[in-house]
N, C-alpha and C positions, 0 to 999 in steps of 0.2 A: 436866127433871121436876119442879124446884120450882116451874113455871109450868102444871103439869097436863099435859106434852107426854109421850108415849111416844116411848121412842127403841128403833126397831127394829134399826138396823144402823149401825156405824160403822166406820171403817179410815182407816189411814194410807197413802200412797203406798209407802212402804219395806216393805209385807206386814205389816199389823197388823191384827186385827181384834176388834171389839169386838160380838158377838152378844146383843142385847136388856140386859137390866139386871143380870142375876145377877152379872156381874165387870163393876165401870165401870172398865175400862181396857182396852188390848188384851190378850189372854188367848190363847194356841195352843191350850192343854187344851179349853176351852169350845168355841172355833170348831171344832176338830176333833170335837167330841161332834156338834155342829150339822150339819157335812158328812156324819157318817156316818149321822145320822138321815135326812138327805134322800137319800143315797145308797142306804138300805135302802128309802124311801119310793118311789124312782124304781123300784127293782127288782121291787118290786110293782108296776109297771105295764109291767114288760117293758122297761123304759130304765135307761140309764146317766148319769152325770153330765154325759158329752162328748155324748151327744144330747141331752140336756137344753138344754146349753150353746147347740147348732146351734139347738135352737127359738126361743132367746132371740135369737140373731143374726139368723135367718131374722124373727122381728117386729121387733124395733126397730133393725135394722143391726150391721154388724161393727163392734168397737169393738177399737180399738188403741192404743197407748203408747210413746212413745221418750222416753226420760228419761236425762240424762246432766250432767256438769259439765264446765268449764275451772278451773284453779287458777290464781291470781293472788295475790302475795304484797303487792303495792303498793295501798294503801288509794286513794291518789290514783286512781290508773287505774280502778279499779273505780268510785268517784265520776265521773270522767270518761264512761266507757263509760255507765253509766244517764243521767247530763247530757245525752249526746249522743242517746239514744233519746227523751227528754222533749223535746227540741227539734229533732226530726228535719223538720219541717215549719215551722221559725221559732223564734220564743221561746215558749214554751209549747205548741209543735204536735206531739202525739204523730202517729206513724206511722198511715196510714191504708191504709198498702198493705205488704207484704212480697214483694218479686218480683212474680209475677202474682196474689199472695192479696188479697185485700181484708179489711182487717180492719173490723168491725162496732161492738164495743166494746172499751174500753181502762180497766182497773181498776188505779190504782197506791196499793198500801196503803203507801207511803212519803210520799207528800205529799197523799192521801186522795181523789184525785180517781176518778172513776167516772163514765163518760159513760152508763151504761145505767139509772142512776138520774135521776128529772124533776130532781132541783137539780145533779147532777153530783159529788155527794157519797157517797164510801163509805160501806155500812152496816157493812161488817165492820171487826175492831179495825184501827188504824193504828199505824205505829211509825217514826218518822224517824230512828232511829237502824239500821234496816236496808234493803237494797234491796229492791222486790218488784213487778214490773209483769207483768199477764195480760192477754192479748189474746185476746179471741173473733174469730174469722173467720167471714167469710160462709157458706163452707162448713160449719160447726160444728166446726172445730178450735179446740182451745182451749190456749193454749200460756202457760206462766208461767218469768218470769225472774227469780230472786232471788239472794240472798247466803246462805251459809250463817254460822249464829249461831256454830259452833264449829270450823271450817276456813275456811282460808284459797280457797274454792270459788266458782265462779258457776256456779248449777246452774240447769237448764231442765227444764221437765216439760211434755211433749206429750201431748194425746192426741185422738184423732180417730172420732167415730161417726158413720157413715156413715149417709146416708138410705135405709132398707130399700127406699123406690119407686125409685131409680136403680139398684139391682140390681149393685151392686157386691161382687164376692167377697172373700174374707177377704184375697189375695195383692194385687188392685189397692187395697184400702183401705190395707194396710201400705206399699205404693210411693206410694201419694198421701201419706202422712204423710212418710215418707223424705224426699220432695221438698221439701215444707213445712220440715221440720228443716234440710235443707241450706239453705231461703233464709233462715230466722232467724239461723243461724249467720254466714252470709257478710254479713246485712245488718244486724243488729244487734247479735250479739257481735263480730265481726269480729277474731277470734284473731290475726292478722297485725299488723294494726294496733296492736292491746292487749297483742301478745306475752303471750299466754296459753298456757298447758300443757295440751293435750290430755288427756283420761283415758287410762290406761295400763289394761290389762287383767291 
């Protein structure tokens, strides 16, 4: 805003929304008001929020996400795990595949590496005090592995927005992401090797 930009919408993975600039933070009340306004607008066109969402899916592809974590109380183990990922293809060699899935870009906000940028330097803020690596796969899936700043957790966030031209339905998109998450856990996090504790519901 200080640079003359207009903020339309911002959100956090853990379900927090900022709609516009009336409230400059996640705010459930203003988000509810905007959702109600949208529902009323759609109702006037004989539509519902659900039917509008299907229209968006049909235009841009189905989108799904899968997020969870493992618990690890031993900091040296966490450092060893991420060191292993960063050197999976030899010293300084980030992985180029995960199971059968090819990786297009890797961004490491701990080291400042980002091979999507011309100079391989991340443009997002970096921090050597926490671990955070994001992989963008050739099929469009994005997966982020990071440590928590407040809890002994290694978190993973994955999302997959399918190419609408490929005609993948909702269940097929979810099944594909589920397979990718299993590969990421087995190949990168390796919970048995590192004695990670799985999340319990």
